[in-house]
N, C-alpha and C positions, 0 to 999 in steps of 0.2 A: 504494499498500500503507500501509494508515496506521500502521506502523511508524515510516516517514517522513516523515508530517506532522506541522509545528511543533504545530498546534492538537490532534493525538494527546496530545500531553502538559502539557494545561492541568487545573488544579481548582482549587476555591476554598477557599481558607480562610480563617478566618474572622479577624480582625485580632487577636483575645484569646488567640489562640494562637502568635502569635507572641512568644518568649522574647526580654524584654529583660532580664532577669539569668540567671545559673545558679543550680541548685537548690544548696544545703548541707546537707550534703557532698555533694560531688559525686556520690559512687558512688549516692544515693537518687536519682537521675534515672530514670525508665522507660527498660524494654528491652524493645523486641519480639522476639521471634525466629520467624524464619520457616525452617522447613527444607523444602528443595527436593525430598528424595525422599519424602518422604510428605508436603508442604502441608500440616505440623503448624503450627500458631502457638500459640505462647507469650507471654501479658504478664507479666514480671517486673521486678525491677529490676537496675540495672547490678553492683550488687555481687556477684549472683547470677551472672555472667560464667562465670566458671570452670566451674560446673557445666553447660554448654551446649557445652562447645569441647570438640572432638576433639581426636588428637593432631596438633597442627601447630605451623610457627615461629610468632610474632607478629613483624610488619614496622611499625615506627613512625618515622613522618617526623619528626625533632629540629630543624625549622628554627624559628626566633626570630622573632618577629612584634616589629619595629621601632616606633618613635614617628613613624610617617611621615605625618603630619599636622602641618602647623605652620601659623601664621596671621601673617599682617605688612600691609603698605601696600604699595601702589603708589607711585609717583614723583609721582603727583598729591595722596596722601595718602588715596586711597580705600582702604578695608580690603579683603583678600584671603586667599583659605585655599591652600594648595599640597598636593595628597596626591603624594609620591614612589612610583613603581610600580618603577623598580627599573633600574640602572646601564644605559645605552644600550649593548646587545649586547657591546662590547669594553670592558672596565670599565678599559683602560687610557687609552680616551680621555679619561676624565673629563667626561662628559656622562651626563645621568639622563633615562631618559622619566617625566614629570610630568602630574598632571592641576591645573588652576588653574581657580578659582571666577572668573566673569567673564571679560571682553573684556581680549587682550594682545597687543600686536605685536612682531614679532623685534627684539630688540636692547632689549626694555626691560628696567628693571631692577626685582625687587620686594625688597624689604627686612623682614630679623627681626630676631629677637631673638639678642642675643651678637655683634652685627654683622655676621651669616651675611646674603650675599645672593645674589640667583639671576638670572642674563643668561638672556633668553629666545634659542635660537638658531636654532629652527627651529619651524615650526607643521605641523602633520601634520593631514593631511584627517579623520582619526579622532578627532578633539578634543582629543588629547593632544600634550605641547610637550615639546619638549628643551630641557633648561637645561643651564648651567653653574652651580656653586655658588661661591662666593668667601667668604675672612673675613677682615679684615684685607689686601685684596688680594690673597692667596695662594688659588689652584683649589686645592679639598678634592678629596682622592680617595675613592673610598668607603668605608674603614675612619674618615676621620677626619669625613665627614659624619656617617656612622652614630654616631658618638661623639658629636656635638653636638646632633644629634634626640634623643637618650638625655636631653639635659638642657633642652633645649627644645621637643620635639616633644611629640605627644598618641598614645595607641592607637587606630588606627582604626580604630574598630566598623563593623562592615555599615552600610551604607544602610536597611536595614528597622530598624534599630536607633534610634529616634527620640530618643535624649535624645545628652548630651554625655557623653565618655567621664571615668569617676569616677576615681579611685586604687584603688578593689577591680579595676576592671579590668586595670590592672598586672600582678595575678595570677591573674584568672580568666581572662582571654585571651591566657594562655599555658600551652604542654601543661609539667609539671613536670619533661620530659627535653627543652627546650628548649635548645639552644646554639648552632647556627649563625643567626646575625642575618643577615635580608635577606626576612622572610615580611613582607606587609602583610594578610596576615589570616590566620586560625589553622586549622590543620587541625584541625578541631572536634572530628573524632571521638578526637582525644586529648586533650580538655578533660575527659574523666569519669575517668580516670586517678589515684588518687592512691598515695602510694607506697608505702601497707599493700596496696594490690591488687595493683600490680607485686611487692612483695615474694611474697605467695601465687600469684601467676600463673606468677614464675621457677620455681618449684618443680617445675611439670610441664611448662612449654614455653620453649623458646631463644627470645631477644629478638635480635633484627636493624634498627638505625637507618639509612637513609638520609636525603637532605636533597632536598627540594624546596624551595623560595622562593614559597611560594602570591601570588599578583598579583590584581590587584581582576580581572580577568576570569572570576576563578571568580563572581562575583554577576550575570556580564550576560546578560541573555536571548541565548537565540537566536531570530532576527528571522527567517531563511529560511524561507521555505513547506517548501522540502526539506531537512531538516536537513542532511542530506548535501552538500550545499551550503554550508554554516556554515565560518567560518574560524577553525578553535581559536588560544586564546589560547596565549604559549608562555614556559614560566617555567623558569630553572636547577636543574637538578638534579644530583646525585651518588650514586651508589651504590657505597659500599664494596667489596672486591674480597671479604671473608669472605662479605658479602649476595649477591654475584655467585654463589658459588659453590651457595649453595642455592637462588637463582631455578636456576639449571642442572641442580640435582639431581632426586629426585623427592619428596621431602620438601613435605607441604600447607605449604601458607601462608594465613596470617589475616592480610589488608590490614587496616590500622589507617586508615579512609579512604579519598577516593575518590583524594586525592595520594600517598599509596602505591602504590594501584593502579594509577592511569596511568603513574610511574615505572619500575614491574617490568612492565607490558606493551609500553612504548618500549621497552624493555630487551632484551627477549625478542624484541620483532619488528627491532630495530638493531643488539643486541648492543655498542651504547654503553652506557656507564654513567656518563658526564659530558657535559651539555651543555645542548640547551635541546629540554623536553620540549613536544611540541606534538598528542600523542594524545587522538582523540576518539573515545572508546568509546561504543557505542550497538547496539540491538541488530542491527543488522548489521552491526556491527562488533566483536563480543563479546569477552572476557577467552580470552586463549588459555591461561595459567599459574595466575593465579591461584586460590584452590580458594574460599577464603570472602573475606566482606567485614564490617568492622564501621564502619556508617556514621551520621548523624543523616539527620534527613529535611529535605527541600533545596526550594528555589526551584521553581515552575510554569515548565514551558520552559526549564529551565536545561538545560547540558551535564552538569548533576551527577547530575538525576533521570532523564536518557537513560544514563548510566552504569551508574545502580543497576537500569535497567530491561534492560541489556544481561546482567546476569545471572539476571534471574529474568521476564523479558519486560515487557514495556509495560503488557499488563493488569493481569498479577499484580501491579505494582508500583502502580500505580492503585488495587486494590483494597485493597490494603494502608496505601495513606495515607487511604483513607476510613475504614478501622478504625480507623486512628490518630488522625484528627480524631472520632472515636465516640467512643473510649477516651480522648478529651481527653488526646493526649499533647502535649505543648510541642515548638515545631517549630524549625528553621536553628539558627545557632551555640551558641545559651545554652539550645540543647532538648535532648530524648530522643533517643535511639538504637535503632538497629536491628542487628541480626546476621542474617547470610545466611548458610545454613550449607549 
């Protein structure tokens, strides 16, 4: 069946359609609205979002992107680059999952600014490394490391943005309601909201927040020919009790982004409101609870385009992507948005 074939989620995107900077002001981004009931399509701008919304609660991801990329040297003096992924399962273990450019061996030590050192404790088969961080011979916990990264680290722009991070990214690649540090990628649908827009929306809609710390797996292409064989990456999430009550009710829900969607749907399936979410949504595993979705345009063959297809079907999803390209929408993290009703 085509819905299970990886090749069925491919499309060709001209390089110039990849947004390397956001639109300013952010509400001027384009918005494609698709209504599933009557297949109507509208082309508008994000500032008009509220004109299309039915009665629903809005769910936002309040994760905060950390400065997860740091540059340093190996013991040999050769330059290296480390991208922090997340604390390794048990945060009390003081171990972290990272990606390191270049070859390293177990027990190697990498050197960074502010006397920060990373000792490699394990090499994983998937190319990731487990490390322990030190500063002045003191082992660092998660909070201490995040504080230090805030001083010496860089915003980890996605791999398809072919430029170095800039001061403007400190603000642009962070939602205005970001609160809980731990993500290494932004929940990009959230980037379109300004304070003014939130104030307008709050007059007609209730807001709820949850946290999912977006990991590097969000950019990873699926490689299995049958997508059901794909092993989904795992990310820490937490849904507060007041948000769980709404999910357990009959109130219609608009999920702001795919990370919100996966958190809500994971909770619906497991009744766990905290832990590690590894839910893979696709046309054969569609959403059970969330009614509407606001999202950006995603990479071909990614779990994210498969999630969108879970809402509207693969064929319809690809048709809308073709239309977006024809209408010169901007794609990916700093790009335009789509509302599915």
